[in-house]
Biotite code that builds the C-alpha atoms (Angstrom):
import biotite.structure as struc

atoms = struc.array([
    struc.Atom([-6.553, -5.740, 10.028], chain_id="A", res_id=1, res_name="ASP", atom_name="CA", element="C"),
    struc.Atom([-9.187, -3.445, 8.593], chain_id="A", res_id=2, res_name="LEU", atom_name="CA", element="C"),
    struc.Atom([-11.771, -3.681, 11.438], chain_id="A", res_id=3, res_name="PRO", atom_name="CA", element="C"),
    struc.Atom([-9.015, -2.800, 13.929], chain_id="A", res_id=4, res_name="ALA", atom_name="CA", element="C"),
    struc.Atom([-7.922, 0.174, 11.793], chain_id="A", res_id=5, res_name="LEU", atom_name="CA", element="C"),
    struc.Atom([-11.503, 1.398, 11.602], chain_id="A", res_id=6, res_name="ILE", atom_name="CA", element="C"),
    struc.Atom([-11.832, 1.065, 15.341], chain_id="A", res_id=7, res_name="SER", atom_name="CA", element="C"),
    struc.Atom([-8.525, 2.837, 16.008], chain_id="A", res_id=8, res_name="ASN", atom_name="CA", element="C"),
    struc.Atom([-9.592, 5.692, 13.755], chain_id="A", res_id=9, res_name="PHE", atom_name="CA", element="C"),
    struc.Atom([-12.961, 5.908, 15.568], chain_id="A", res_id=10, res_name="LYS", atom_name="CA", element="C"),
    struc.Atom([-11.206, 6.037, 18.901], chain_id="A", res_id=11, res_name="ASN", atom_name="CA", element="C"),
    struc.Atom([-9.305, 9.089, 17.641], chain_id="A", res_id=12, res_name="GLN", atom_name="CA", element="C"),
    struc.Atom([-12.473, 10.837, 16.498], chain_id="A", res_id=13, res_name="GLY", atom_name="CA", element="C"),
    struc.Atom([-11.904, 9.892, 12.878], chain_id="A", res_id=14, res_name="LEU", atom_name="CA", element="C"),
    struc.Atom([-14.158, 7.983, 10.491], chain_id="A", res_id=15, res_name="ASN", atom_name="CA", element="C"),
    struc.Atom([-13.899, 5.650, 7.451], chain_id="A", res_id=16, res_name="LYS", atom_name="CA", element="C"),
    struc.Atom([-13.636, 8.613, 5.123], chain_id="A", res_id=17, res_name="ARG", atom_name="CA", element="C"),
    struc.Atom([-10.571, 9.766, 7.092], chain_id="A", res_id=18, res_name="ASP", atom_name="CA", element="C"),
    struc.Atom([-9.068, 6.286, 6.854], chain_id="A", res_id=19, res_name="LEU", atom_name="CA", element="C"),
    struc.Atom([-9.418, 6.270, 3.088], chain_id="A", res_id=20, res_name="VAL", atom_name="CA", element="C"),
    struc.Atom([-8.043, 9.809, 2.722], chain_id="A", res_id=21, res_name="ALA", atom_name="CA", element="C"),
    struc.Atom([-4.993, 9.130, 4.909], chain_id="A", res_id=22, res_name="LEU", atom_name="CA", element="C"),
    struc.Atom([-4.339, 5.816, 3.169], chain_id="A", res_id=23, res_name="SER", atom_name="CA", element="C"),
    struc.Atom([-4.399, 7.692, -0.090], chain_id="A", res_id=24, res_name="GLY", atom_name="CA", element="C"),
    struc.Atom([-1.613, 9.898, 1.224], chain_id="A", res_id=25, res_name="GLY", atom_name="CA", element="C"),
    struc.Atom([0.627, 6.959, 0.347], chain_id="A", res_id=26, res_name="SER", atom_name="CA", element="C"),
    struc.Atom([0.442, 8.028, -3.247], chain_id="A", res_id=27, res_name="THR", atom_name="CA", element="C"),
    struc.Atom([3.320, 10.462, -2.745], chain_id="A", res_id=28, res_name="ILE", atom_name="CA", element="C"),
    struc.Atom([6.847, 9.633, -1.561], chain_id="A", res_id=29, res_name="GLY", atom_name="CA", element="C"),
    struc.Atom([9.389, 6.919, -1.406], chain_id="A", res_id=30, res_name="LEU", atom_name="CA", element="C"),
    struc.Atom([9.549, 3.688, 0.547], chain_id="A", res_id=31, res_name="LEU", atom_name="CA", element="C"),
    struc.Atom([12.614, 1.920, 1.888], chain_id="A", res_id=32, res_name="GLN", atom_name="CA", element="C"),
    struc.Atom([13.173, -1.649, 0.809], chain_id="A", res_id=33, res_name="CYS", atom_name="CA", element="C"),
    struc.Atom([13.285, -2.908, 4.442], chain_id="A", res_id=34, res_name="VAL", atom_name="CA", element="C"),
    struc.Atom([9.579, -1.904, 4.713], chain_id="A", res_id=35, res_name="ILE", atom_name="CA", element="C"),
    struc.Atom([8.224, -3.796, 1.741], chain_id="A", res_id=36, res_name="PHE", atom_name="CA", element="C"),
    struc.Atom([10.748, -6.658, 1.126], chain_id="A", res_id=37, res_name="ARG", atom_name="CA", element="C"),
    struc.Atom([8.690, -9.332, 2.866], chain_id="A", res_id=38, res_name="ASN", atom_name="CA", element="C"),
    struc.Atom([5.632, -8.442, 0.747], chain_id="A", res_id=39, res_name="ARG", atom_name="CA", element="C"),
    struc.Atom([7.314, -8.656, -2.686], chain_id="A", res_id=40, res_name="ILE", atom_name="CA", element="C"),
    struc.Atom([9.040, -11.958, -1.841], chain_id="A", res_id=41, res_name="TYR", atom_name="CA", element="C"),
    struc.Atom([6.380, -13.750, 0.279], chain_id="A", res_id=42, res_name="ASN", atom_name="CA", element="C"),
    struc.Atom([2.903, -12.349, -0.348], chain_id="A", res_id=43, res_name="ALA", atom_name="CA", element="C"),
    struc.Atom([0.450, -14.472, -2.251], chain_id="A", res_id=44, res_name="THR", atom_name="CA", element="C"),
    struc.Atom([-1.967, -11.623, -2.829], chain_id="A", res_id=45, res_name="ASP", atom_name="CA", element="C"),
    struc.Atom([0.351, -9.571, -5.018], chain_id="A", res_id=46, res_name="ILE", atom_name="CA", element="C"),
    struc.Atom([0.643, -9.066, -8.757], chain_id="A", res_id=47, res_name="ASP", atom_name="CA", element="C"),
    struc.Atom([3.667, -11.166, -9.772], chain_id="A", res_id=48, res_name="LEU", atom_name="CA", element="C"),
    struc.Atom([4.895, -8.692, -12.393], chain_id="A", res_id=49, res_name="ALA", atom_name="CA", element="C"),
    struc.Atom([4.720, -5.939, -9.765], chain_id="A", res_id=50, res_name="PHE", atom_name="CA", element="C"),
    struc.Atom([6.694, -8.076, -7.293], chain_id="A", res_id=51, res_name="ALA", atom_name="CA", element="C"),
    struc.Atom([9.329, -9.056, -9.887], chain_id="A", res_id=52, res_name="LYS", atom_name="CA", element="C"),
    struc.Atom([9.719, -5.439, -10.974], chain_id="A", res_id=53, res_name="GLU", atom_name="CA", element="C"),
    struc.Atom([10.439, -4.334, -7.419], chain_id="A", res_id=54, res_name="HIS", atom_name="CA", element="C"),
    struc.Atom([12.745, -7.257, -6.618], chain_id="A", res_id=55, res_name="ARG", atom_name="CA", element="C"),
    struc.Atom([15.245, -5.619, -8.955], chain_id="A", res_id=56, res_name="ALA", atom_name="CA", element="C"),
    struc.Atom([15.427, -2.663, -6.575], chain_id="A", res_id=57, res_name="THR", atom_name="CA", element="C"),
    struc.Atom([15.037, -4.670, -3.387], chain_id="A", res_id=58, res_name="CYS", atom_name="CA", element="C"),
    struc.Atom([17.216, -7.758, -3.314], chain_id="A", res_id=59, res_name="LEU", atom_name="CA", element="C"),
    struc.Atom([16.284, -10.647, -1.040], chain_id="A", res_id=60, res_name="CYS", atom_name="CA", element="C"),
    struc.Atom([19.182, -9.750, 1.246], chain_id="A", res_id=61, res_name="ILE", atom_name="CA", element="C"),
    struc.Atom([20.726, -6.302, 1.769], chain_id="A", res_id=62, res_name="GLY", atom_name="CA", element="C"),
    struc.Atom([19.834, -2.947, 0.299], chain_id="A", res_id=63, res_name="GLY", atom_name="CA", element="C"),
    struc.Atom([17.575, -2.007, 3.199], chain_id="A", res_id=64, res_name="ASN", atom_name="CA", element="C"),
    struc.Atom([17.839, 1.702, 2.399], chain_id="A", res_id=65, res_name="THR", atom_name="CA", element="C"),
    struc.Atom([17.180, 1.314, -1.365], chain_id="A", res_id=66, res_name="ASN", atom_name="CA", element="C"),
    struc.Atom([14.191, 3.448, -2.288], chain_id="A", res_id=67, res_name="LEU", atom_name="CA", element="C"),
    struc.Atom([11.184, 2.923, -4.575], chain_id="A", res_id=68, res_name="THR", atom_name="CA", element="C"),
    struc.Atom([8.222, 5.231, -5.159], chain_id="A", res_id=69, res_name="PRO", atom_name="CA", element="C"),
    struc.Atom([4.786, 4.464, -3.695], chain_id="A", res_id=70, res_name="PHE", atom_name="CA", element="C"),
    struc.Atom([3.454, 5.546, -7.096], chain_id="A", res_id=71, res_name="ASP", atom_name="CA", element="C"),
    struc.Atom([5.269, 5.914, -10.420], chain_id="A", res_id=72, res_name="LEU", atom_name="CA", element="C"),
    struc.Atom([3.980, 9.495, -10.686], chain_id="A", res_id=73, res_name="ILE", atom_name="CA", element="C"),
    struc.Atom([5.771, 10.951, -7.652], chain_id="A", res_id=74, res_name="LEU", atom_name="CA", element="C"),
    struc.Atom([4.711, 14.594, -7.825], chain_id="A", res_id=75, res_name="ALA", atom_name="CA", element="C"),
    struc.Atom([0.989, 14.136, -8.315], chain_id="A", res_id=76, res_name="ARG", atom_name="CA", element="C"),
    struc.Atom([-1.666, 13.320, -5.755], chain_id="A", res_id=77, res_name="PHE", atom_name="CA", element="C"),
    struc.Atom([-4.164, 11.184, -7.584], chain_id="A", res_id=78, res_name="ASP", atom_name="CA", element="C"),
    struc.Atom([-6.161, 7.961, -7.301], chain_id="A", res_id=79, res_name="THR", atom_name="CA", element="C"),
    struc.Atom([-3.456, 5.689, -8.692], chain_id="A", res_id=80, res_name="THR", atom_name="CA", element="C"),
    struc.Atom([-2.736, 4.345, -5.210], chain_id="A", res_id=81, res_name="TYR", atom_name="CA", element="C"),
    struc.Atom([-6.279, 2.935, -5.026], chain_id="A", res_id=82, res_name="PHE", atom_name="CA", element="C"),
    struc.Atom([-6.239, 1.713, -8.616], chain_id="A", res_id=83, res_name="THR", atom_name="CA", element="C"),
    struc.Atom([-3.023, -0.156, -7.852], chain_id="A", res_id=84, res_name="ASN", atom_name="CA", element="C"),
    struc.Atom([-4.509, -1.700, -4.737], chain_id="A", res_id=85, res_name="LEU", atom_name="CA", element="C"),
    struc.Atom([-7.372, -3.124, -6.793], chain_id="A", res_id=86, res_name="VAL", atom_name="CA", element="C"),
    struc.Atom([-4.782, -4.635, -9.140], chain_id="A", res_id=87, res_name="LYS", atom_name="CA", element="C"),
    struc.Atom([-2.731, -6.052, -6.196], chain_id="A", res_id=88, res_name="GLN", atom_name="CA", element="C"),
    struc.Atom([0.137, -3.733, -7.181], chain_id="A", res_id=89, res_name="ARG", atom_name="CA", element="C"),
    struc.Atom([1.014, -2.101, -3.904], chain_id="A", res_id=90, res_name="GLY", atom_name="CA", element="C"),
    struc.Atom([2.960, -2.312, -0.683], chain_id="A", res_id=91, res_name="TYR", atom_name="CA", element="C"),
    struc.Atom([0.152, -1.740, 1.785], chain_id="A", res_id=92, res_name="SER", atom_name="CA", element="C"),
    struc.Atom([-0.720, -4.518, 4.169], chain_id="A", res_id=93, res_name="PRO", atom_name="CA", element="C"),
    struc.Atom([-4.322, -3.372, 3.646], chain_id="A", res_id=94, res_name="LEU", atom_name="CA", element="C"),
    struc.Atom([-4.269, -5.201, 0.309], chain_id="A", res_id=95, res_name="ILE", atom_name="CA", element="C"),
    struc.Atom([-5.040, -8.486, 2.061], chain_id="A", res_id=96, res_name="LYS", atom_name="CA", element="C"),
    struc.Atom([-8.170, -6.830, 3.452], chain_id="A", res_id=97, res_name="HIS", atom_name="CA", element="C"),
    struc.Atom([-9.089, -5.037, 0.257], chain_id="A", res_id=98, res_name="PHE", atom_name="CA", element="C"),
    struc.Atom([-12.175, -7.090, -0.311], chain_id="A", res_id=99, res_name="SER", atom_name="CA", element="C"),
    struc.Atom([-13.439, -5.732, 2.960], chain_id="A", res_id=100, res_name="MET", atom_name="CA", element="C"),
    struc.Atom([-12.495, -2.246, 1.884], chain_id="A", res_id=101, res_name="MET", atom_name="CA", element="C"),
    struc.Atom([-15.217, -2.301, -0.773], chain_id="A", res_id=102, res_name="GLY", atom_name="CA", element="C"),
    struc.Atom([-17.469, -0.754, 1.819], chain_id="A", res_id=103, res_name="GLN", atom_name="CA", element="C"),
    struc.Atom([-15.087, 2.201, 1.961], chain_id="A", res_id=104, res_name="LEU", atom_name="CA", element="C"),
    struc.Atom([-14.601, 2.727, -1.762], chain_id="A", res_id=105, res_name="ILE", atom_name="CA", element="C"),
    struc.Atom([-17.798, 4.697, -2.333], chain_id="A", res_id=106, res_name="ASN", atom_name="CA", element="C"),
    struc.Atom([-16.911, 7.304, 0.278], chain_id="A", res_id=107, res_name="LEU", atom_name="CA", element="C"),
])
């Protein structure tokens, strides 16, 4: 949960700004199906169109190593990751705590 993440970062000498910056690092790269399958099939706090779109790549059973991008624009570090979180279009477990992340957004 978000308070635990903030505490863990603080224990490492990091702050909320560091948490936001490192979370934003998820804008680049690919994610294996095994990591996000549960979210796209079982989460209630997810955009249904987003979930359906990614179910085509990640079947309910099998395909653990199938890959999908964190962000549709793979080669560019931008704010799309955060925009997608607001729209419930992401893989991060932080989405369920996003209302609490409002305090971090203005960093």
